[in-house]
C-alpha positions in Angstrom: 117.4 -9.1 194.4 115.9 -7.7 191.2 114.3 -4.9 193.1 117.7 -3.9 194.7 119.3 -3.8 191.2 116.5 -1.6 189.7 116.6 0.7 192.7 120.3 1.1 192.5 120.0 1.9 188.8 117.4 4.5 189.5 119.3 6.2 192.2 122.4 6.3 190.0 120.5 7.9 187.1 118.8 10.4 189.3 122.1 11.4 190.9 123.5 12.2 187.5 120.6 14.4 186.5 121.0 17.0 189.3 124.2 18.5 187.7 124.1 21.2 185.1 125.1 19.9 181.6 128.0 21.8 180.3 128.4 22.2 176.5 132.1 22.2 175.7 133.8 22.8 172.4 135.9 20.0 170.9 138.7 22.7 170.7 138.7 23.0 174.5 141.2 20.3 175.3 141.1 20.5 179.1 137.5 21.6 179.5 138.3 24.9 181.3 136.3 27.2 179.1 139.2 28.3 176.9 139.7 27.1 173.3 143.2 25.5 173.3 143.4 23.7 169.9 142.3 26.1 167.1 141.7 29.5 168.6 144.2 29.8 171.4 143.3 31.9 174.5 139.7 32.4 173.3 137.4 32.2 176.3 133.8 31.0 175.7 130.6 30.4 177.7 129.7 26.8 178.1 126.1 27.8 178.5 125.9 29.1 175.0 124.9 26.1 172.8 122.7 25.1 170.0 119.4 23.3 171.1 119.6 19.5 170.8 123.4 19.6 170.6 126.3 18.7 173.0 128.6 21.3 171.4 129.1 24.9 172.4 128.6 27.8 169.9 132.3 28.6 170.3 133.1 25.8 167.8 131.1 27.6 165.0 132.5 31.0 165.8 136.1 29.7 165.9 135.6 27.9 162.6 134.3 31.1 161.0 137.2 33.1 162.5 139.9 30.7 161.2 138.4 29.4 157.9 136.0 32.2 156.9 133.8 31.3 154.0 135.4 27.9 153.6 134.0 26.7 156.9 131.2 24.5 156.3 
């Protein structure tokens, strides 16, 4: 029984690792690649991200655009 549970867990984890990880901005409310909340109608690339981060670079660019020097 224990072997079945471990095998099932390994199969589940390996199935999740085949998909590409998309890095979405928190301003993208419906995860379609368009910033909806703060910079409306701004399209961004979900592959452009900071290493070791889950967020897209679009978040920083949008903050600089809206807040300027006060972003930080």
